[in-house]
C-alpha positions as CSV (number, residue, x, y, z in Angstrom):
1,M,-7.0,162.9,-100.8
2,E,-4.4,161.0,-102.8
3,E,-7.1,158.8,-104.5
4,I,-9.1,161.9,-105.5
5,T,-5.9,163.5,-106.9
6,I,-5.1,160.4,-108.9
7,Q,-8.6,160.2,-110.3
8,E,-8.8,163.9,-111.2
9,I,-5.4,163.6,-113.1
10,R,-6.6,160.6,-115.0
11,N,-9.9,162.4,-115.9
12,F,-7.9,165.4,-117.1
13,N,-5.6,163.1,-119.1
14,R,-8.6,161.6,-121.0
15,F,-10.0,165.1,-121.7
16,Y,-6.6,166.5,-122.7
17,T,-5.8,163.6,-124.9
18,Q,-8.9,164.4,-126.9
19,I,-7.7,168.0,-127.2
20,L,-4.3,166.9,-128.4
21,G,-5.9,164.7,-131.0
22,L,-7.7,167.8,-132.4
23,L,-4.5,169.8,-132.4
24,D,-2.4,167.1,-134.1
25,R,-4.8,166.2,-136.9
26,H,-2.8,168.4,-139.3
27,I,0.1,166.1,-138.9
28,V,-1.9,163.1,-140.3
29,Q,-2.7,165.3,-143.4
30,S,1.0,166.2,-143.8
31,P,3.9,164.1,-145.2
32,F,5.2,163.6,-141.6
33,T,4.4,161.2,-138.8
34,L,4.1,162.6,-135.3
35,P,7.7,161.6,-134.3
36,E,9.0,163.2,-137.5
37,A,7.1,166.4,-136.7
38,R,8.5,166.5,-133.2
39,V,12.0,166.2,-134.5
40,L,11.3,169.0,-137.0
41,Y,10.0,171.2,-134.3
42,E,13.1,170.6,-132.0
43,L,15.5,171.0,-134.9
44,N,14.1,174.4,-135.6
45,A,14.2,175.4,-132.0
46,C,17.8,174.4,-131.1
47,Q,19.7,174.1,-134.4
48,P,22.5,173.5,-134.9
49,A,22.4,170.5,-132.6
50,T,23.9,167.1,-132.3
51,A,21.9,163.9,-132.5
52,T,22.7,163.2,-128.9
53,L,21.3,166.6,-127.8
54,L,18.1,166.0,-129.8
55,A,17.6,162.6,-128.3
56,E,17.9,164.0,-124.8
57,K,15.5,166.9,-125.4
58,L,12.9,164.6,-127.1
59,G,13.3,161.6,-124.9
60,M,13.4,159.6,-128.1
61,D,15.1,156.3,-128.9
62,K,18.4,157.0,-130.7
63,G,17.8,154.4,-133.3
64,L,14.4,155.9,-134.3
65,L,15.9,159.4,-134.3
66,S,18.8,158.3,-136.5
67,R,16.3,156.9,-139.1
68,I,14.3,160.1,-139.0
69,L,17.4,162.3,-139.5
70,S,18.6,160.0,-142.4
71,A,15.2,160.4,-144.1
72,F,15.3,164.2,-143.7
73,E,18.8,164.2,-145.2
74,K,17.7,162.2,-148.2
75,K,14.9,164.7,-148.7
76,K,17.5,167.5,-148.5
77,M,15.7,168.9,-145.4
78,L,18.9,169.0,-143.3
79,C,22.6,169.2,-143.7
80,K,25.5,168.1,-141.4
81,L,28.2,170.4,-140.1
82,P,31.5,169.6,-138.5
83,N,31.7,169.9,-134.7
84,S,34.9,171.7,-133.8
85,E,34.6,170.6,-130.2
86,D,34.1,166.9,-130.9
87,G,35.4,165.4,-134.1
88,R,33.4,162.2,-133.4
89,S,30.0,164.0,-133.8
90,R,28.5,166.4,-136.3
91,F,25.9,169.1,-136.0
92,V,22.6,168.8,-138.0
93,Q,20.8,171.9,-139.2
94,L,17.7,172.5,-141.3
95,T,18.2,173.5,-144.9
96,Q,15.8,175.9,-146.6
97,E,13.7,172.9,-147.6
98,G,13.5,171.9,-144.0
99,K,12.6,175.4,-142.8
100,T,9.8,175.5,-145.4
101,A,8.5,172.2,-144.1
102,F,8.6,173.4,-140.5
103,E,6.8,176.6,-141.3
104,A,4.0,174.7,-143.0
105,I,3.4,172.5,-140.0
106,N,3.8,175.4,-137.6
107,M,1.2,177.5,-139.4
108,A,-1.2,174.6,-139.4
109,A,-0.7,174.1,-135.7
110,N,-1.4,177.8,-135.0
111,R,-4.6,177.6,-137.1
112,Q,-5.7,174.6,-135.0
113,I,-5.1,176.4,-131.8
114,M,-6.8,179.6,-133.0
115,G,-9.8,177.4,-133.9
116,L,-9.8,175.9,-130.4
117,L,-9.8,179.4,-128.8
118,S,-12.4,180.8,-131.1
119,G,-15.2,182.3,-129.2
120,K,-13.3,182.4,-125.9
121,S,-13.1,185.8,-124.2
122,V,-9.8,187.5,-123.3
123,A,-10.3,186.6,-119.7
124,Q,-10.9,182.9,-120.6
125,K,-7.8,182.8,-122.8
126,K,-5.8,184.3,-119.9
127,Q,-7.2,181.7,-117.5
128,I,-6.2,178.9,-119.9
129,V,-2.6,180.3,-120.1
130,E,-2.4,180.7,-116.3
131,A,-3.6,177.2,-115.7
132,M,-1.1,175.7,-118.1
133,H,1.6,177.8,-116.7
134,S,0.8,176.7,-113.1
135,L,0.8,173.0,-114.1
136,R,4.1,173.3,-116.0
137,R,5.7,175.2,-113.0
138,V,4.5,172.7,-110.4
139,L,5.7,169.7,-112.4
140,A,9.0,171.4,-113.4
141,D,11.0,169.3,-110.9
142,Q,10.1,166.2,-112.9
143,T,12.2,167.6,-115.7
144,S,15.3,168.3,-113.7
145,G,14.9,172.0,-114.1
146,K,15.0,172.0,-117.9
147,D,12.4,174.7,-118.0
148,D,13.9,177.0,-115.4
149,P,13.0,180.7,-116.2
150,S,15.7,183.3,-116.6
151,L,15.5,187.0,-115.9
152,D,15.4,187.8,-119.6
153,D,12.1,185.9,-119.8
154,I,10.4,188.2,-117.3
155,H,8.4,191.3,-118.3
156,I,7.9,194.0,-115.6
157,R,5.1,196.5,-116.1
158,T,3.8,199.4,-114.1
159,D,0.3,199.9,-115.3
160,L,-2.5,198.7,-113.1
161,Q,-4.9,196.4,-114.9
162,P,-8.2,194.6,-113.8
163,G,-7.3,191.6,-111.7
164,D,-3.9,192.9,-110.6
165,L,-4.9,193.8,-107.1
166,G,-6.9,190.6,-106.5
167,A,-4.0,188.5,-107.7
168,L,-1.6,190.5,-105.4
169,I,-3.7,189.6,-102.4
170,Q,-4.1,186.0,-103.5
171,M,-0.3,185.6,-104.1
172,H,0.5,187.0,-100.6
173,A,-2.0,184.7,-99.0
174,K,-0.8,181.6,-100.8
175,V,3.0,182.3,-100.3
176,Y,2.7,183.1,-96.7
177,Q,0.3,180.2,-95.9
178,D,2.4,177.7,-97.8
179,E,5.8,178.8,-96.6
180,Y,5.2,180.4,-93.2
181,D,1.8,179.1,-92.0
182,Y,0.1,182.5,-91.8
183,G,-3.7,182.4,-91.3
184,I,-6.5,184.3,-92.9
185,A,-5.9,187.3,-90.7
186,F,-2.8,188.0,-92.8
187,E,-4.8,187.9,-96.0
188,S,-7.3,190.3,-94.5
189,Y,-4.5,192.6,-93.5
190,V,-3.1,192.6,-97.0
191,A,-6.5,193.2,-98.5
192,Q,-7.1,196.2,-96.3
193,G,-3.7,197.7,-97.2
194,V,-4.2,197.1,-100.9
195,A,-7.5,198.9,-100.8
196,E,-5.8,201.8,-99.1
197,F,-3.0,201.7,-101.7
198,Y,-5.5,202.0,-104.5
199,Q,-7.7,204.7,-102.9
200,S,-4.7,207.0,-102.5
201,Y,-2.9,205.9,-105.7
202,D,-1.3,208.8,-107.6
203,P,0.7,207.6,-110.7
204,E,2.9,210.7,-110.4
205,K,4.1,209.8,-106.9
206,S,3.2,206.1,-106.4
207,R,4.1,203.0,-108.4
208,I,3.6,199.3,-108.6
209,W,5.8,196.9,-110.4
210,I,4.2,193.7,-111.7
211,A,6.5,190.9,-112.9
212,E,5.0,188.6,-115.5
213,H,6.3,185.4,-117.2
214,R,4.4,184.4,-120.3
215,G,1.5,186.6,-119.3
216,V,1.3,185.2,-115.8
217,R,1.9,187.4,-112.7
218,V,4.9,186.1,-110.7
219,G,5.9,189.0,-108.5
220,Y,4.9,192.4,-107.1
221,L,6.5,195.4,-105.5
222,A,4.8,198.7,-104.6
223,L,5.9,202.2,-103.6
224,M,3.3,204.2,-101.7
225,Q,3.5,207.9,-101.1
226,R,3.8,208.9,-97.4
227,G,4.5,212.6,-97.6
228,A,8.2,213.3,-98.2
229,M,8.8,209.6,-97.5
230,A,7.8,206.5,-99.4
231,Q,6.7,203.1,-98.1
232,L,7.9,199.9,-99.7
233,R,5.0,197.4,-99.7
234,Y,3.8,194.1,-101.1
235,F,7.2,192.7,-102.2
236,V,6.5,189.1,-103.1
237,L,7.8,186.6,-105.6
238,D,6.5,183.3,-106.6
239,R,9.1,180.8,-105.2
240,Y,9.8,179.4,-108.7
241,Y,11.2,182.8,-109.7
242,R,13.6,183.4,-106.9
243,G,17.3,183.1,-107.3
244,I,17.4,184.5,-110.9
245,G,18.0,188.1,-110.0
246,L,14.3,189.2,-110.2
247,G,14.2,190.5,-106.6
248,K,17.3,192.5,-107.2
249,R,16.0,193.9,-110.5
250,M,12.7,195.0,-108.9
251,M,14.6,196.7,-106.0
252,E,16.7,198.6,-108.5
253,L,13.5,199.9,-110.2
254,F,12.2,200.9,-106.8
255,M,15.4,202.8,-105.9
256,D,15.5,204.5,-109.3
257,Y,11.9,205.7,-109.0
258,L,12.5,206.8,-105.3
259,K,15.4,209.0,-106.4
260,D,13.7,210.3,-109.6
261,K,10.7,211.6,-107.5
262,N,13.0,213.2,-105.0
263,Y,11.8,211.3,-102.0
264,Q,13.8,212.0,-98.8
265,G,13.8,208.2,-98.1
266,A,11.7,205.2,-97.6
267,Y,10.6,202.7,-95.0
268,L,9.0,199.3,-94.8
269,W,7.5,196.9,-92.3
270,T,8.5,193.2,-92.3
271,V,8.9,190.3,-89.8
272,D,11.9,188.4,-88.5
273,E,11.0,185.2,-90.4
274,L,12.2,186.7,-93.7
275,P,16.1,186.9,-93.5
276,A,16.6,186.7,-97.3
277,A,14.4,189.7,-97.9
278,A,16.0,191.6,-95.0
279,A,19.4,191.0,-96.5
280,L,18.2,192.4,-99.8
281,Y,16.8,195.5,-98.1
282,R,20.1,196.1,-96.2
283,R,22.0,195.8,-99.5
284,Y,20.2,198.9,-100.7
285,G,20.8,200.9,-97.6
286,F,17.8,200.1,-95.4
287,R,18.6,199.8,-91.7
288,L,16.6,198.1,-88.9
289,T,15.1,200.8,-86.7
290,E,12.3,199.2,-84.7
291,E,11.2,195.8,-83.4
292,S,8.1,194.7,-81.5
293,P,6.5,191.3,-80.7
294,S,3.2,190.5,-82.5
295,T,0.6,187.7,-82.9
296,A,-1.4,189.6,-85.5
297,F,-1.1,186.8,-88.1
298,G,-1.9,183.9,-85.9
299,K,1.5,183.1,-84.6
300,P,4.2,184.7,-82.5
301,L,6.4,187.1,-84.6
302,M,8.7,190.0,-84.3
303,E,7.6,192.9,-86.5
304,Q,10.4,194.9,-87.8
305,R,10.7,198.4,-89.4
306,Y,13.5,199.3,-91.8
307,D,14.4,202.8,-92.8
308,L,16.4,204.3,-95.7
309,K,17.5,207.9,-95.7
310,L,18.7,209.5,-99.0
311,E,21.3,212.2,-99.1
């Protein structure tokens, strides 16, 4: 398996190098080398910045960076500002000339990418974004967490779109297989429940919250009408998006909707292998009311019911 993985990565590298060559042709036609263009991009993104910070973000030799910054300064593309926290260093910042140069390269790069995507359907474009997002996320540990998401980066929507329910089933199956060794019986169970959810879906009394990061689905939570009560279902987050407050935010949205629609309370079913989730439920007033042993998902478990009563 390892040899196949290595070969596939090398094959992809050769393919993607050709794509990058297409996207970077505009740099050859501009006054800037590829290293100069990289510095220009990073300066625009994080200015004002010190040369040390730029070197770290770019992974660039400090000598080369120093020569590029000096050349930019001679062309009046950047200026230096005092650093009140460290008198030994100075901030660098783009001037109007520098911003104009950046905009020219940025627009050219955008045109190149638009050309690359020309003729691709909306579904294909989304597939490309999701694949890039997955690769970036899986390899994030290699960059010491420099690309960690924040809660502000997450968009939560409530409108059902084509592909949402299939992705919900797939996310559950993958998370519970990878982290808890659940079998295909669990995926089938989720699929049946999702079908029931959609068949009885009433946007006036039911709701689903779908968390997205850069257009990619990263979490779900659903409220299903059960008469005067509501059932909390399908609460799952991609592991990369835990610990940033997203679960808490989605529970707050659930509770607000529950009260707004005048439900008498809510309940949920879970298992004893999810202590972090159970702690979150208890924080919002849910209490354990029932337990029973089960092997429904291919392993011994204790199924648990939590109930919440509203005043």
